[in-house]
N, C-alpha and C positions, 0 to 999 in steps of 0.2 A: 042170237047166241053169242057172237063175238063180243057184244057189249058186256054181257055177264062175265065173260072171261077177263076182259080188260078191267072191269070193275074189281074182280077178285085179285088180279095182279096188283092193281093200285092199292088195295087194302093191305096186301102183303108187304108192299114196299113201304107204305106208311108205318106199318108195324115195325119193319126193319129200322126205320128212321127213329122211332120212339124207343125201341128196346135197345139198350146199350149193352148187348151181349155179342160175343164173338167178333168184335170189331178189331181191326188191325192198323188203324190210322188214328192218330191224335192230332188235332189241328188247334193250335193256340192262336186265338184271334184277338186283336185289339191291343191296347197299350195302357199303361199306368193303372188307373182304377177301373177302367172300362174294358175288362178282358173276359173271355169265356173259352172253355175247352169243349171242342166238338169231337165226337167219335164217329168214325165212318168205316166203310169196307173198301179196301183198295181195289178189288176187282170191279166193283160197281163204279167207283170214281174213275178208274182207267177206261172203262167202256163208255162212260158218259161224257168224259172231258179230255180233250187232247192235252190241256194244261196239266191236269193231275196225272195223266199217263206219262207225260214227260218228266214231271217231278219224281214220281214213284218208280220210274224205270232207271234212274241213274244210281250209280254205286255210291254217290256222295250223300244220298238221302240218309239222314240220321235215323237210327233204329235204337229203341230203348225197350228192353224186356220183350223183344220180338215184335214191337209195334213201331210203325213209321211215325216220326214226329215232325210236324210241319209248323213253322211259325209264320204267321201272317199279321204283323203288328199294324200294317197300314190299312186295315179294313175294320170297320166296327162290327161287333158281334151281331148287331141288329141286321146289318146289310148281309153278313155272311149267312145268317139264318135263312134269309130269303133265297140266297144263292144255293145253299145245300139242299133246301127243299125243292128247288127247281130241278137240280140234278137228279134227285131221287124220284120225285113225283111227276116231273115234267109239266109242272104248272106253277104259276105264281100264286102265293097264298098271302 
C-alpha cells in the first residue's frame, strides 16, 4: 500500500513541475543566447533545499509582481533542468 501512495505523490509532484500555475518563483538561468525561465513554488524549494531556503528567506531577494525573481547566469538551462527535477521528483531523469 505505501508504494501506491508514493507513486501517487510522485505523479502529483510531476504534474506540479509541468503545470506552470500558482508558481511564485521565477528563476532565470543561463546567459546570452542560452537562457531559460523556470517557474517553481517557494515552499517546495525551501523544504527541499537549504540553498533555496537561504535565498528565499532574505529580505534582499527581488520580488516582481508578487513573485520571487532569481538570476542564475552561471548554470546552463540543461543542467538546471536536471537539478529542478531532482528537487521536485527526488530522482535523476
